[in-house]
VOBA-1610 file (N, C-alpha, C; in pm, whole numbers, padded with zeros to 5 digits, always signed):
BEGIN
Met+18190+05589+09030Met+18135+05464+08979Met+17983+05471+08979Lys+17926+05451+08862Lys+17781+05457+08850Lys+17718+05325+08891Leu+17607+05339+08962Leu+17532+05221+09004Leu+17434+05185+08892Lys+17455+05070+08837Lys+17370+05026+08726Lys+17270+04923+08776Ile+17144+04951+08753Ile+17037+04860+08796Ile+17008+04763+08683Ser+17038+04640+08708Ser+17017+04538+08606Ser+16870+04501+08598Pro+16829+04442+08486Pro+16689+04397+08475Pro+16650+04297+08584Ile+16745+04214+08628Ile+16714+04117+08734Ile+16687+04188+08866Met+16772+04289+08897Met+16751+04365+09021Met+16618+04440+09014Met+16588+04497+08900Met+16462+04568+08885Met+16344+04474+08902Gly+16360+04352+08855Gly+16254+04254+08873Gly+16231+04220+09019Phe+16343+04207+09094Phe+16329+04181+09238Phe+16259+04298+09308Ile+16296+04420+09272Ile+16236+04537+09336Ile+16086+04541+09309Lys+16047+04520+09183Lys+15905+04520+09150Lys+15830+04409+09222Lys+15896+04292+09227Lys+15832+04177+09291Lys+15804+04205+09439Glu+15904+04263+09512Glu+15886+04292+09655Glu+15781+04398+09676Leu+15781+04502+09591Leu+15681+04606+09605Leu+15541+04552+09581Val+15525+04474+09477Val+15393+04418+09446Val+15348+04324+09557Gln+15439+04240+09604Gln+15406+04142+09708Gln+15365+04211+09839Thr+15431+04322+09868Thr+15399+04393+09992Thr+15270+04473+09979Leu+15250+04540+09866Leu+15138+04632+09853Leu+15009+04567+09807Arg+15014+04443+09763Arg+14890+04382+09716Arg+14799+04340+09832Asp+14856+04331+09953Asp+14777+04296+10070Asp+14714+04424+10127Pro+14581+04433+10131Pro+14517+04556+10182Pro+14559+04589+10325Arg+14580+04485+10408Arg+14619+04511+10547Arg+14757+04575+10555Met+14848+04535+10469Met+14981+04595+10469Met+14975+04739+10419Arg+14888+04769+10323Arg+14874+04907+10276Arg+14823+04998+10389Ile+14731+04946+10469Ile+14680+05024+10582Ile+14791+05048+10684Leu+14868+04941+10713Leu+14976+04955+10812Leu+15085+05050+10765Leu+15111+05053+10636Leu+15221+05135+10585Leu+15183+05281+10566Phe+15057+05308+10525Phe+15022+05444+10486Phe+14918+05510+10576Val+14827+05432+10630Val+14722+05490+10715Val+14766+05497+10860Ala+14826+05386+10910Ala+14864+05381+11052Ala+14960+05492+11093Pro+15066+05524+11015Pro+15155+05632+11058Pro+15086+05766+11074Val+14991+05796+10984Val+14918+05922+10994Val+14833+05925+11121Ile+14765+05813+11148Ile+14681+05806+11269Ile+14766+05820+11394Gln+14879+05752+11397Gln+14965+05758+11515Gln+15023+05897+11536Leu+15062+05965+11428Leu+15117+06098+11441Leu+15012+06195+11497Val+14891+06187+11444Val+14783+06272+11493Val+14751+06240+11639Leu+14747+06110+11669Leu+14715+06066+11805Leu+14820+06112+11905Phe+14948+06093+11871Phe+15055+06132+11963Phe+15061+06284+11977Gly+15039+06354+11867Gly+15043+06500+11874Gly+14935+06557+11964Leu+14819+06492+11968Leu+14711+06539+12054Leu+14728+06492+12198Ala+14780+06370+12215Ala+14787+06312+12349Ala+14905+06366+12428Ile+15016+06396+12362Ile+15136+06440+12433Ile+15124+06588+12465Asn+15105+06617+12592Asn+15092+06754+12639Asn+15157+06763+12777Thr+15268+06833+12785Thr+15342+06839+12911Thr+15286+06943+13008Asp+15190+07026+12964Asp+15129+07123+13055Asp+15042+07049+13155Ile+15058+07081+13284Ile+14980+07017+13389Ile+14854+07099+13413Lys+14741+07045+13377Lys+14612+07113+13396Lys+14512+07013+13452Asn+14393+07066+13483Asn+14282+06983+13531Asn+14321+06900+13654Ile+14394+06962+13746Ile+14429+06896+13871Ile+14305+06896+13961Lys+14269+06780+14012Lys+14148+06768+14095Lys+14178+06824+14234Leu+14114+06937+14268Leu+14142+07008+14393Leu+14015+07025+14474Ala+14024+07001+14604Ala+13916+07030+14699Ala+13966+07134+14798Val+13883+07235+14825Val+13917+07340+14920Val+13820+07330+15037Val+13873+07313+15156Val+13791+07294+15275Val+13803+07419+15363Tyr+13688+07486+15387Tyr+13686+07607+15468Tyr+13545+07629+15521Lys+13531+07720+15615Lys+13400+07752+15671Lys+13326+07850+15579Pro+13192+07847+15581Pro+13116+07931+15487Pro+13145+08081+15502Asn+13180+08128+15622Asn+13202+08272+15642Asn+13346+08315+15614Asp+13427+08225+15560Asp+13568+08257+15530Asp+13576+08317+15390Val+13573+08450+15383Val+13564+08520+15254Val+13690+08498+15171Ile+13805+08510+15233Ile+13930+08500+15156Ile+13949+08360+15100Cys+13914+08257+15177Cys+13925+08120+15124Cys+13829+08097+15009Arg+13711+08161+15016Arg+13618+08147+14903Arg+13676+08211+14778Lys+13744+08326+14796Lys+13808+08391+14681Lys+13923+08305+14627Ile+13999+08243+14717Ile+14107+08153+14673Ile+14049+08038+14593Glu+13940+07981+14641Glu+13876+07871+14569Glu+13830+07915+14431Asp+13766+08032+14423Asp+13718+08081+14293Asp+13834+08104+14197His+13944+08160+14246His+14059+08184+14160His+14124+08052+14115Cys+14126+07953+14203Cys+14183+07823+14165Cys+14105+07760+14050Tyr+13972+07756+14065Tyr+13891+07691+13963Tyr+13879+07775+13836Gly+13898+07906+13849Gly+13893+07992+13731Gly+14024+08003+13657Ser+14131+07947+13714Ser+14263+07960+13652Ser+14283+07868+13534Gly+14204+07759+13527Gly+14224+07658+13423Gly+14320+07549+13463Trp+14385+07565+13579Trp+14478+07463+13627Trp+14406+07354+13707Phe+14296+07392+13771Phe+14229+07301+13863Phe+14086+07275+13820Ile+14036+07158+13859Ile+13894+07126+13846Ile+13843+07086+13984Arg+13714+07099+14004Arg+13655+07078+14135Arg+13651+06929+14171Ala+13699+06898+14289Ala+13692+06763+14344Ala+13586+06760+14454Pro+13528+06645+14483Pro+13427+06638+14590Pro+13486+06674+14725Gln+13402+06728+14812Gln+13446+06763+14946Gln+13473+06637+15027Pro+13580+06637+15106Pro+13610+06518+15186Pro+13507+06496+15296Asp+13474+06372+15318Asp+13381+06336+15425Asp+13461+06288+15545Gly+13510+06384+15621Gly+13591+06350+15737Gly+13739+06354+15703Asp+13796+06242+15665Asp+13940+06229+15640Asp+13972+06276+15499Ala+14052+06383+15489Ala+14088+06436+15357Ala+14183+06343+15284Thr+14267+06269+15357Thr+14362+06180+15290Thr+14290+06064+15219Ala+14173+06024+15273Ala+14097+05916+15208Ala+14050+05958+15069Leu+14020+06088+15053Leu+13978+06139+14923Leu+14091+06128+14821Ile+14213+06156+14866Ile+14329+06145+14778Ile+14363+05999+14752Arg+14351+05915+14853Arg+14382+05773+14838Arg+14291+05705+14737Ser+14166+05748+14730Ser+14071+05688+14636Ser+14088+05740+14495Gly+14172+05843+14476Gly+14192+05899+14343Gly+14090+06003+14304Lys+13999+06041+14395Lys+13898+06141+14362Lys+13953+06283+14369Ala+14067+06300+14432Ala+14129+06432+14441Ala+14280+06415+14428Asp+14343+06515+14365Asp+14489+06519+14358Asp+14548+06604+14469Ala+14469+06698+14520Ala+14516+06787+14625Ala+14397+06837+14705Val+14421+06864+14833Val+14318+06918+14922Val+14381+07034+14998Leu+14318+07153+14988Leu+14364+07272+15059Leu+14278+07292+15182Leu+14341+07291+15299Leu+14271+07299+15427Leu+14295+07435+15491Ala+14185+07508+15519Ala+14195+07636+15588Ala+14210+07614+15737Pro+14262+07714+15811Pro+14271+07699+15957Pro+14132+07685+16019Glu+14127+07630+16137Glu+13999+07597+16201Glu+13913+07721+16222Gly+13973+07831+16259Gly+13896+07953+16281Gly+13870+08033+16154Gly+13924+07991+16042Gly+13906+08063+15917Gly+14027+08147+15883Leu+14063+08152+15755Leu+14180+08228+15712Leu+14156+08378+15724Thr+14035+08421+15697Thr+14004+08565+15705Thr+14027+08618+15845Arg+13976+08548+15944Arg+13993+08592+16082Arg+14141+08585+16123Ala+14211+08481+16076Ala+14353+08468+16111Ala+14435+08584+16054Leu+14403+08627+15933Leu+14476+08737+15872Leu+14445+08869+15943Glu+14324+08883+15991Glu+14289+09003+16067Glu+14372+09013+16194Arg+14414+08899+16246Arg+14494+08897+16368Arg+14644+08910+16339Gly+14678+08916+16211Gly+14818+08940+16177Gly+14889+08828+16105Gly+14823+08716+16077Gly+14888+08606+16007Gly+14798+08484+16004Gly+14834+08386+15924Gly+14753+08265+15914Gly+14834+08153+15854His+14772+08037+15849His+14841+07922+15790His+14741+07839+15710Leu+14790+07778+15605Leu+14713+07688+15520Leu+14789+07556+15508Gln+14714+07448+15501Gln+14776+07316+15481Gln+14731+07261+15346Leu+14826+07217+15267Leu+14798+07159+15135Leu+14843+07014+15133Leu+14747+06925+15116Leu+14777+06782+15102Leu+14781+06749+14954Ile+14889+06686+14909Ile+14908+06658+14766Ile+14940+06511+14747Asp+14877+06452+14646Asp+14910+06316+14604Asp+15039+06322+14522Ser+15148+06273+14578Ser+15276+06280+14508Ser+15307+06153+14431Glu+15203+06077+14396Glu+15221+05961+14308Glu+15285+06005+14176Asn+15239+06117+14123Asn+15299+06180+14006Asn+15371+06305+14054Ile+15505+06299+14060Ile+15579+06407+14123Ile+15572+06536+14040Val+15560+06527+13909Val+15550+06647+13826Val+15419+06719+13855Lys+15310+06642+13860Lys+15180+06702+13892Lys+15179+06759+14033Ala+15244+06689+14128Ala+15246+06735+14267Ala+15318+06868+14280Gln+15434+06880+14218Gln+15510+07004+14227Gln+15438+07118+14156Ser+15372+07087+14044Ser+15297+07190+13973Ser+15179+07238+14057Ala+15109+07144+14122Ala+14995+07181+14206Ala+15039+07272+14319Glu+15150+07241+14383Glu+15199+07324+14494Glu+15232+07465+14444Gly+15302+07474+14332Gly+15337+07605+14278Gly+15215+07687+14239Tyr+15117+07622+14174Tyr+14995+07693+14135Tyr+14921+07747+14256Val+14902+07662+14357Val+14825+07703+14475Val+14895+07815+14549Gln+15025+07805+14567Gln+15098+07910+14638Gln+15088+08044+14566Ala+15097+08041+14432Ala+15087+08165+14355Ala+14948+08226+14369Ile+14845+08143+14362Ile+14707+08194+14373Ile+14680+08246+14513Val+14727+08176+14615Val+14705+08221+14753Val+14773+08356+14776Ser+14896+08370+14734Ser+14969+08496+14754Ser+14900+08612+14683Gln+14856+08589+14559Gln+14790+08694+14483Gln+14656+08731+14545Thr+14579+08631+14586Thr+14446+08657+14642Thr+14455+08730+14775Val+14546+08688+14861Val+14561+08754+14991Val+14604+08900+14972Ala+14694+08924+14877Ala+14738+09062+14852Ala+14622+09147+14801Glu+14537+09091+14716Glu+14422+09166+14663Glu+14319+09193+14772Gln+14290+09093+14855Gln+14184+09106+14954Gln+14225+09195+15071Thr+14352+09194+15107Thr+14396+09278+15219Thr+14426+09421+15174Arg+14434+09444+15042Arg+14449+09578+14985Arg+14568+09652+15044Val+14680+09592+15031Val+14802+09656+15081Val+14904+09661+14969Thr+14984+09766+14973Thr+15094+09773+14876Thr+15220+09713+14934Ala+15229+09711+15066Ala+15342+09645+15131Ala+15318+09495+15127Pro+15415+09417+15170Pro+15394+09272+15173Pro+15271+09235+15255Pro+15188+09141+15208Pro+15066+09102+15278Pro+15098+09034+15410Pro+14997+09017+15497Pro+15021+08948+15624Pro+15083+08811+15600Pro+15172+08770+15689Pro+15244+08642+15668Pro+15150+08523+15671Ile+15173+08430+15578Ile+15096+08305+15572Ile+15193+08189+15580Gln+15169+08104+15677Gln+15250+07982+15687Gln+15187+07876+15600Phe+15258+07838+15495Phe+15205+07743+15398Phe+15270+07608+15423Val+15192+07512+15470Val+15242+07379+15504Val+15198+07281+15395Thr+15293+07218+15329Thr+15263+07122+15223Thr+15303+06983+15268Arg+15212+06890+15252Arg+15239+06749+15282Arg+15227+06668+15154Tyr+15337+06607+15115Tyr+15336+06517+14999Tyr+15300+06377+15049Leu+15187+06326+15006Leu+15140+06196+15051Leu+15189+06085+14958Tyr+15227+05971+15018Tyr+15260+05845+14950Tyr+15396+05845+14881Asn+15454+05962+14858Asn+15590+05970+14804Asn+15655+06097+14854Pro+15675+06109+14986Pro+15721+06236+15044Pro+15860+06278+14996Glu+15946+06181+14959Glu+16079+06216+14909Glu+16080+06251+14762Leu+15963+06238+14696Leu+15950+06267+14553Leu+16048+06186+14469Glu+16054+06055+14498Glu+16139+05964+14422Glu+16074+05935+14287Ser+16144+05965+14179Ser+16087+05943+14046Ser+16067+05794+14017Ser+16148+05707+14080Ser+16133+05563+14056Ser+15999+05511+14108Phe+15944+05572+14213Phe+15815+05530+14266Phe+15705+05549+14162Tyr+15723+05649+14077Tyr+15622+05679+13976Tyr+15646+05602+13847Met+15774+05591+13806Met+15804+05533+13675Met+15810+05381+13675Val+15864+05320+13782Val+15885+05175+13781Val+15754+05097+13765Pro+15645+05131+13838Pro+15520+05057+13812Pro+15471+05069+13668Gly+15493+05186+13607Gly+15454+05202+13467Gly+15537+05117+13373Val+15668+05111+13398Val+15756+05027+13316Val+15721+04880+13334Leu+15687+04841+13456Leu+15645+04702+13482Leu+15523+04667+13397Cys+15429+04761+13389Cys+15310+04739+13307Cys+15346+04725+13160Met+15438+04808+13110Met+15479+04801+12971Met+15544+04667+12939Ile+15627+04617+13031Ile+15695+04489+13007Ile+15593+04376+12994Leu+15496+04374+13085Leu+15394+04269+13078Leu+15311+04280+12951Leu+15274+04401+12914Leu+15193+04422+12795Leu+15265+04371+12671Ile+15389+04413+12652Ile+15462+04377+12530Ile+15489+04228+12523Ser+15534+04171+12635Ser+15573+04030+12632Ser+15453+03939+12612Thr+15347+03957+12687Thr+15232+03865+12678Thr+15158+03880+12546Met+15133+04003+12504Met+15057+04023+12381Met+15136+03977+12259Val+15263+04017+12253Val+15345+03981+12136Val+15367+03831+12129Leu+15395+03767+12243Leu+15417+03622+12243Leu+15293+03547+12197Thr+15177+03588+12247Thr+15054+03518+12211Thr+15021+03534+12064Ser+15023+03658+12016Ser+14986+03682+11877Ser+15087+03621+11779Ser+15216+03629+11810Ser+15316+03573+11720Ser+15314+03422+11720Ser+15276+03361+11833Ser+15268+03215+11838Ser+15161+03163+11743Ile+15043+03223+11748Ile+14935+03179+11660Ile+14965+03216+11515Ala+15026+03334+11494Ala+15062+03373+11357Ala+15166+03278+11299Arg+15258+03229+11383Arg+15358+03134+11334Arg+15293+03003+11292Glu+15191+02961+11366Glu+15117+02840+11328Glu+15054+02857+11190Lys+14999+02974+11165Lys+14937+03000+11035Lys+15042+03005+10925Glu+15154+03070+10954Glu+15258+03088+10853Glu+15322+02957+10814Leu+15342+02867+10911Leu+15404+02737+10883Leu+15305+02634+10831Gly+15179+02667+10834Gly+15078+02574+10785Gly+15034+02470+10887Thr+15083+02478+11011Thr+15043+02379+11113Thr+14907+02410+11173Phe+14854+02528+11142Phe+14720+02560+11192Phe+14615+02467+11132Glu+14639+02424+11007Glu+14546+02329+10945Glu+14547+02195+11017Ser+14665+02158+11071Ser+14672+02034+11148Ser+14589+02043+11275Leu+14589+02161+11336Leu+14505+02179+11454Leu+14358+02168+11419Ile+14322+02222+11303Ile+14183+02214+11261Ile+14141+02069+11239Ala+14234+01990+11181Ala+14201+01850+11152Ala+14208+01761+11275Ser+14262+01808+11385Ser+14274+01726+11506Ser+14138+01710+11573Pro+14123+01608+11659Pro+13994+01587+11726Pro+13964+01690+11834Ala+14055+01781+11862Ala+14032+01882+11966Ala+13926+01981+11921Ser+13846+02027+12017Ser+13743+02126+11988Ser+13806+02264+11978Ser+13730+02359+11924Ser+13781+02496+11910Ser+13812+02556+12047Arg+13731+02522+12146Arg+13755+02574+12281Arg+13886+02519+12339Glu+13911+02392+12317Glu+14034+02331+12367Glu+14156+02390+12297Ile+14146+02413+12167Ile+14258+02472+12094Ile+14287+02613+12144Leu+14180+02690+12165Leu+14196+02828+12210Leu+14257+02834+12350Leu+14208+02750+12439Leu+14263+02747+12575Leu+14407+02697+12575Gly+14436+02599+12490Gly+14571+02547+12483Gly+14671+02648+12433Lys+14625+02745+12352Lys+14715+02847+12300Lys+14725+02970+12392Thr+14635+02982+12491Thr+14635+03101+12576Thr+14682+03075+12718Val+14641+02962+12776Val+14674+02935+12917Val+14826+02936+12942Pro+14908+02876+12855Pro+15054+02882+12880Pro+15108+03022+12892Tyr+15056+03115+12813Tyr+15107+03252+12817Tyr+15054+03329+12937Val+14938+03291+12988Val+14892+03349+13114Val+14986+03306+13227Ile+15023+03178+13228Ile+15116+03128+13331Ile+15252+03197+13320Leu+15304+03208+13197Leu+15433+03274+13177Leu+15426+03422+13216Gly+15315+03485+13185Gly+15298+03626+13221Gly+15299+03647+13371Met+15235+03558+13447Met+15232+03571+13592Met+15370+03545+13652Val+15444+03448+13596Val+15580+03424+13644Val+15667+03546+13618Glu+15653+03605+13500Glu+15730+03726+13468Glu+15690+03842+13558Met+15561+03849+13591Met+15513+03955+13680Met+15581+03947+13816Leu+15588+03827+13874Leu+15652+03811+14004Leu+15801+03844+13996Leu+15864+03810+13884Leu+16007+03838+13866Leu+16033+03988+13864Val+15961+04061+13780Val+15986+04206+13769Val+15937+04279+13893Leu+15835+04225+13960Leu+15791+04286+14086Leu+15901+04277+14191Gly+15970+04163+14196Gly+16081+04150+14289Gly+16192+04249+14260Val+16221+04272+14131Val+16323+04370+14094Val+16278+04511+14134Ala+16149+04542+14114Ala+16099+04675+14148Ala+16107+04701+14298Val+16071+04600+14379Val+16066+04620+14524Val+16205+04615+14586Phe+16284+04514+14548Phe+16415+04497+14612Phe+16527+04570+14539Gly+16509+04593+14410Gly+16614+04663+14335Gly+16597+04814+14336Phe+16473+04860+14315Phe+16447+05005+14310Phe+16381+05056+14438His+16355+04968+14533His+16298+05005+14663His+16163+05075+14651Val+16085+05035+14549Val+15949+05085+14539Val+15866+05021+14651Pro+15793+05098+14730Pro+15720+05039+14843Pro+15608+04947+14797Met+15577+04852+14882Met+15465+04760+14857Met+15372+04772+14977Arg+15286+04876+14974Arg+15202+04908+15090Arg+15071+04830+15090Gly+15030+04778+14975Gly+14906+04701+14968Gly+14933+04553+14984Pro+14826+04473+15003Pro+14845+04328+15016Pro+14890+04266+14884Leu+14976+04165+14894Leu+15031+04100+14775Leu+14922+04030+14695Trp+14823+03972+14766Trp+14717+03900+14695Trp+14637+03995+14605Met+14622+04119+14649Met+14548+04217+14569Met+14624+04251+14440Leu+14756+04264+14453Leu+14838+04294+14335Leu+14840+04175+14239Ile+14848+04054+14293Ile+14847+03934+14208Ile+14714+03922+14135Leu+14604+03952+14205Leu+14473+03946+14141Leu+14462+04049+14028Ala+14513+04170+14052Ala+14512+04272+13947Ala+14599+04231+13829Ala+14717+04173+13858Ala+14806+04128+13751Ala+14743+04015+13670Met+14673+03924+13738Met+14606+03814+13669Met+14500+03869+13572Ala+14423+03967+13619Ala+14320+04027+13533Ala+14385+04094+13412Phe+14498+04162+13433Phe+14564+04231+13322Phe+14625+04132+13223Val+14690+04026+13274Val+14752+03928+13186Val+14645+03856+13103Ile+14534+03820+13165Ile+14424+03759+13091Ile+14377+03854+12981Asn+14371+03983+13015Asn+14328+04083+12917Asn+14425+04092+12800Thr+14556+04101+12828Thr+14653+04118+12721Thr+14666+03991+12635Val+14657+03874+12698Val+14661+03749+12620Val+14538+03741+12530Ser+14422+03782+12583Ser+14301+03783+12501Ser+14315+03879+12384Met+14375+03996+12410Met+14399+04091+12302Met+14496+04034+12199Gly+14596+03959+12246Gly+14689+03897+12154Gly+14622+03794+12064Val+14530+03715+12123Val+14456+03617+12043Val+14367+03687+11941Leu+14301+03793+11986Leu+14216+03869+11894Leu+14299+03930+11781Leu+14415+03982+11816Leu+14502+04040+11714Leu+14545+03935+11612Ser+14578+03815+11659Ser+14626+03711+11569Ser+14518+03663+11473Ser+14391+03687+11507Ser+14284+03642+11418Ser+14274+03728+11293Phe+14343+03843+11291Phe+14337+03932+11175Phe+14461+03923+11087Val+14559+03840+11126Val+14685+03836+11052Val+14708+03696+10997Gln+14802+03689+10902Gln+14833+03562+10838Gln+14978+03519+10860Asn+15063+03610+10908Asn+15204+03575+10930Asn+15260+03660+11043Gln+15383+03630+11081Gln+15445+03699+11194Gln+15477+03845+11163Gln+15504+03875+11037Gln+15532+04013+11000Gln+15410+04101+11024Gln+15296+04055+10980Gln+15173+04130+11005Gln+15142+04137+11154Ser+15172+04030+11227Ser+15149+04028+11371Ser+15231+04136+11441Ala+15357+04149+11402Ala+15443+04251+11462Ala+15395+04391+11429Met+15351+04412+11306Met+15305+04544+11266Met+15176+04582+11338Phe+15082+04488+11346Phe+14956+04515+11416Phe+14981+04534+11565Gly+15075+04458+11621Gly+15108+04475+11762Gly+15164+04613+11790Phe+15251+04660+11702Phe+15306+04796+11714Phe+15194+04899+11706Leu+15099+04876+11616Leu+14988+04969+11597Leu+14901+04979+11721Phe+14890+04871+11797Phe+14807+04872+11918Phe+14884+04917+12041Ile+15007+04866+12058Ile+15079+04886+12183Ile+15117+05033+12205Phe+15168+05099+12105Phe+15216+05236+12127Phe+15102+05333+12158Pro+14990+05332+12086Pro+14879+05418+12129Pro+14826+05381+12268Ala+14824+05251+12300Ala+14777+05210+12432Ala+14864+05268+12542Ile+14995+05272+12520Ile+15086+05329+12620Ile+15069+05480+12629Gln+15057+05547+12515Gln+15044+05692+12516Gln+14914+05737+12579Leu+14807+05657+12565Leu+14676+05694+12619Leu+14655+05643+12761Ser+14754+05580+12820Ser+14736+05516+12951Ser+14759+05611+13067Gly+14812+05730+13041Gly+14849+05818+13150Gly+14981+05782+13214Leu+15057+05693+13150Leu+15183+05647+13206Leu+15286+05761+13209Thr+15289+05841+13105Thr+15385+05951+13099Thr+15318+06087+13093Tyr+15196+06095+13036Tyr+15126+06222+13024Tyr+14987+06208+13085Pro+14946+06302+13172Pro+14817+06289+13240Pro+14700+06282+13142Ile+14607+06193+13170Ile+14487+06180+13086Ile+14405+06308+13091Glu+14406+06375+13205Glu+14327+06498+13220Glu+14369+06606+13122Asn+14493+06601+13073Asn+14542+06702+12979Asn+14503+06674+12835Met+14455+06555+12807Met+14425+06517+12670Met+14297+06584+12621Pro+14284+06605+12490Pro+14159+06660+12435Pro+14042+06566+12462Trp+13924+06624+12470Trp+13805+06544+12505Trp+13779+06433+12404Val+13822+06451+12279Val+13796+06350+12178Val+13876+06223+12204Leu+13988+06233+12278Leu+14072+06116+12306Leu+14040+06051+12440Lys+13975+06124+12529Lys+13954+06071+12664Lys+13869+05943+12666Pro+13765+05929+12582Pro+13692+05801+12583Pro+13780+05681+12552Phe+13878+05698+12461Phe+13969+05588+12429Phe+14064+05561+12546Ala+14105+05668+12614Ala+14195+05651+12728Ala+14127+05579+12843Tyr+13998+05608+12864Tyr+13928+05550+12978Tyr+13883+05406+12955Val+13900+05353+12833Val+13875+05210+12809Val+14005+05137+12778Asp+14116+05206+12793Asp+14248+05147+12767Asp+14285+05054+12883Pro+14306+04924+12859Pro+14342+04834+12969Pro+14474+04870+13037Val+14566+04930+12962Val+14693+04971+13022Val+14669+05080+13126Gln+14577+05170+13100Gln+14545+05276+13196Gln+14492+05217+13326Phe+14408+05114+13317Phe+14354+05051+13438Phe+14465+04986+13520Phe+14556+04916+13454Phe+14659+04843+13529Phe+14764+04937+13586Val+14800+05043+13513Val+14894+05141+13568Val+14836+05204+13694Ala+14707+05240+13689Ala+14643+05299+13807Ala+14636+05199+13921Leu+14611+05072+13889Leu+14606+04968+13993Leu+14743+04950+14059Leu+14848+04940+13979Leu+14982+04921+14034Leu+15020+05035+14127Arg+15000+05158+14082Arg+15039+05272+14163Arg+14953+05284+14288Asn+14824+05253+14276Asn+14737+05264+14393Asn+14769+05158+14497Ile+14792+05034+14452Ile+14820+04926+14546Ile+14959+04940+14607Met+15059+04969+14524Met+15196+04973+14574Met+15224+05098+14657Leu+15168+05212+14617Leu+15201+05337+14686Leu+15097+05377+14791Lys+14969+05344+14767Lys+14863+05392+14856Lys+14800+05282+14941Gly+14840+05159+14920Gly+14784+05051+14999Gly+14663+04984+14938Gly+14611+05037+14827Gly+14499+04975+14758Gly+14364+05018+14811Asp+14300+05114+14744Asp+14164+05154+14780Asp+14068+05046+14732Pro+13987+04985+14820Pro+13903+04870+14778Pro+13808+04903+14664Phe+13746+05021+14666Phe+13650+05055+14562Phe+13720+05070+14428Leu+13832+05144+14426Leu+13904+05165+14300Leu+13959+05033+14247Val+14015+04950+14333Val+14073+04823+14290Val+13966+04731+14230Ser+13853+04716+14299Ser+13747+04629+14248Ser+13689+04683+14118Gln+13677+04814+14108Gln+13624+04875+13986Gln+13716+04853+13867Tyr+13846+04872+13885Tyr+13939+04861+13774Tyr+13966+04714+13737Ile+13968+04626+13835Ile+13982+04483+13803Ile+13861+04435+13725Gly+13743+04480+13765Gly+13623+04445+13689Gly+13628+04495+13546Ala+13680+04617+13526Ala+13692+04670+13390Ala+13791+04588+13307Leu+13902+04546+13367Leu+14000+04463+13296Leu+13939+04329+13256Leu+13868+04267+13349Leu+13806+04137+13319Leu+13698+04151+13212Leu+13623+04260+13219Leu+13515+04281+13121Leu+13571+04297+12980Thr+13676+04381+12965Thr+13734+04400+12831Thr+13806+04273+12785Gly+13867+04199+12878Gly+13933+04074+12841Gly+13834+03969+12793Val+13721+03956+12864Val+13619+03860+12824Val+13560+03897+12688Phe+13540+04026+12666Phe+13487+04069+12536Phe+13586+04036+12424Ala+13715+04060+12447Ala+13817+04032+12345Ala+13824+03883+12314Ile+13823+03799+12418Ile+13833+03655+12394Ile+13705+03601+12330Trp+13590+03665+12359Trp+13465+03623+12296Trp+13469+03652+12146Val+13515+03772+12110Val+13526+03806+11967Val+13628+03716+11899Ala+13742+03693+11965Ala+13845+03608+11906Ala+13797+03464+11888Ser+13726+03410+11987Ser+13675+03272+11975Ser+13572+03262+11864His+13492+03366+11848His+13393+03365+11739His+13462+03363+11603Arg+13569+03442+11590Arg+13641+03444+11463Arg+13713+03312+11439Phe+13774+03254+11542Phe+13844+03127+11525Phe+13747+03012+11502Arg+13628+03020+11560Arg+13530+02915+11537Arg+13489+02915+11390Gln+13478+03035+11331Gln+13447+03042+11188Gln+13560+02982+11105Thr+13686+03007+11147Thr+13801+02950+11077Thr+13807+02799+11090Leu+13782+02750+11210Leu+13789+02606+11233Leu+13677+02531+11163Asn+13564+02597+11151Asn+13452+02532+11082Asn+13469+02536+10931
//
C-alpha cells in the first residue's frame, strides 16, 4: 500500500516547518546546540585518571624517595601538591591534595640498606576510581624505582606498602555518587520549575497582567522566585534524608553548614532559571534552553569525570560552573566534615554567580516591564 501525501498534509508539514524554523532561537537550538554539545562532551568525557594532586614527604638526604618523587611527577599521572604543614590529612581534607606519600622517619634509602622499608600512602577516597588509580600508579612507580636504584636482578628489598583510604575506607560507591545525584535533582527541579513558570505566564498572556498591576518590578521578580527557593530547600531536606537514612551516606559536617550551602545553590539555580526565562517566549523554548544549560553544567561539574582530566580550554568553564561548587561542597561537608576555608570560598562563589544572574535577569525584566 502506497502512502499518498495529500495537499492538506503537505500544507501541515510546510506550516510546522516554517513555524519552527522562522524563530532564530529555535534554529540555534536545533542546529547549533547539538554540535556544541557533541564537541563539549567529546572533550570533557575522559575516563583516564591523570593530574592527581600528590605530595611526597621525605628528608632531603633520602635519595630513593627523591627519585620516586621525580618519577611520579614525570609520569603524567600526578601533579605537585603543596607540602603538608604538620598534619598530612588536613591537606587532603582541604582538597589541596588527593594523596600524600610518607617516607619512613629515618628515610627510605637507609631503611633499604638495612634490608627493607615501609611507605605510607594516604589517599582521599571521596572518588573511589581516582583513589584506586592513585594507589596502583604509586605502587608501580615505587617498585620500579627501588629496583632501578638498588641495581639488582633478583627481587628488590622488601617494602611494606601501607595504604590508608581516608573518608571512605570501605570504598562505597554510594558515598561518591549520591551527593552528586542530590545536586542534579536540585538543579533540574529548581531551574526548570522557575523558568517554565515564567515562560507559562508569557505563553498564556498573563505576563501583561503582571505588567499592568500596581506591583513594582522588584516585587514581581521576588514573587516569582521566593516560592521556588522555599520549595527547593524543602526538597533538599527530603532527598538529604533519603541519602543519609536510605543509602547510609555519612553526615560528618554540621547540618547548618550543609543547609547554608544548599541555600546558596538554590538561590543560584533559581536565579539562573529567571535569567533563562528572560530569553524565551514559551515553555517549549524554556525546556530546550534548560536542556542546553543543564547537561553541559553536569558534564563540566566533575560529577562523573574529573575536572583535572579536561582540556585546558574547558577548565575555565568548569571552574565557574555552579554545579561544580555545590558537588564539591556536598562531598566535603558530608564525607570530610567541612573544611572552613573551602566551604566559605565555594559558598561565596555560588552567591556571587547567583547575584550576577539575578542582576542581569532583573535588568532584562525591568526593560520588559517598562
